[in-house]
C-alpha positions in Angstrom: 0.0 0.0 0.0 1.3 3.5 -0.9 2.3 5.9 1.8 -0.5 8.2 2.7 -3.2 5.7 1.8 -3.6 4.2 5.3 -3.7 5.4 8.9 -3.1 3.3 12.0 -3.0 4.9 15.5 -2.7 3.2 18.8 -2.7 4.5 22.4 -0.8 2.6 25.1 -1.0 3.3 28.9 0.8 1.8 31.8 2.2 2.5 35.2 6.0 2.0 35.6 7.4 0.3 38.7 10.5 2.5 38.4 11.2 6.2 38.0 12.0 6.8 34.3 15.1 8.5 33.1 14.6 10.9 30.1 17.9 9.9 28.3 17.2 6.2 28.8 13.7 6.5 27.4 14.8 8.5 24.4 17.2 5.6 23.5 14.5 3.0 24.0 12.0 4.8 21.9 14.5 5.0 19.0 15.0 1.2 19.3 11.2 0.6 19.3 10.7 2.8 16.3 13.3 0.9 14.4 11.7 -2.4 15.5 8.3 -1.5 14.0 10.0 -0.5 10.7 9.8 3.3 10.9 12.3 6.1 10.5 13.0 8.8 13.1 13.4 12.3 11.5 13.0 14.7 14.5 12.7 14.7 18.3 11.3 17.3 20.7 11.6 17.0 24.5 9.6 18.9 27.1 10.8 18.6 30.7 7.8 18.9 32.9 9.3 18.1 36.3 8.9 15.5 37.7 7.9 14.1 34.3 8.6 14.7 30.6 7.2 14.5 27.1 9.0 13.2 24.0 7.5 13.8 20.6 9.3 12.0 17.8 8.6 13.0 14.2 8.6 9.9 12.0 8.9 9.8 8.2 5.6 7.9 8.4 3.9 10.2 11.1 4.7 10.5 14.8 5.2 8.8 18.2 4.4 10.5 21.6 5.7 9.4 25.0 4.3 11.2 28.1 5.6 10.4 31.6 3.9 11.7 34.7 6.7 11.3 37.3 4.5 11.9 40.4 2.3 8.9 39.5 4.7 6.9 37.3 1.9 7.0 34.6 3.0 6.6 31.0 0.9 7.4 27.9 2.2 6.5 24.4 0.7 7.3 21.1 2.0 5.8 17.8 0.5 7.1 14.5 1.5 6.0 11.1 0.4 5.9 7.5 2.6 2.8 7.3 1.0 -0.4 8.7 2.8 -1.8 11.8 2.3 -4.6 14.2 1.0 -3.2 17.5 1.9 -6.5 19.2 5.6 -5.6 18.7 5.0 -2.4 20.6 3.4 -4.3 23.6 6.2 -6.9 23.6 8.8 -4.1 23.5 7.2 -2.4 26.5 7.0 -5.7 28.5 10.7 -6.3 27.8 12.0 -2.8 28.4 9.9 -1.4 31.2 9.0 -2.6 34.6 5.2 -2.4 34.3 3.4 -2.3 37.6 0.1 -4.0 36.7 -1.2 -4.1 33.2 -0.7 -2.5 29.9 -3.8 -1.0 28.2 -3.7 -0.6 24.4 -6.4 1.1 22.4 -6.5 1.0 18.6 -7.8 4.4 17.7 -7.6 4.0 13.9 -6.8 1.1 11.6 -8.4 2.2 8.3 -7.6 3.3 4.8 -7.8 7.1 4.3 -10.2 6.5 1.5 -12.7 4.7 3.8 -12.2 7.4 6.5 -12.9 10.2 4.0 -16.0 8.4 2.7 -17.3 7.8 6.2 -16.8 11.5 7.2 -18.4 12.6 4.0 -21.6 10.8 5.0 -21.9 12.4 8.4 -23.9 15.5 9.0 -23.0 18.0 11.8 
């Protein structure tokens, strides 16, 4: 499928057992992005003590990682016009993070752009 013809977006939430280190997470995210077959083109970091946000621009779209240090809460968002295996993201998290209880994943979108446009065209405000 050609780039720009499809959109897949997932949201992932979990609570970390350990305090997270910004530099360590930035390295891990680069590895995860490579694992799911995407290309990192930019990175923006917001330090929001005691947490942080990392936004990674991908050739195929973007990846967001938000960390609330006071509660150890993590929210990730991966969006891509290139199909990817969301199970690889979950496996990566299980292997690279000390997850306190469970990992929650929501598939926000997994649809062709053509279908999405057609569906939106049918809706009335």
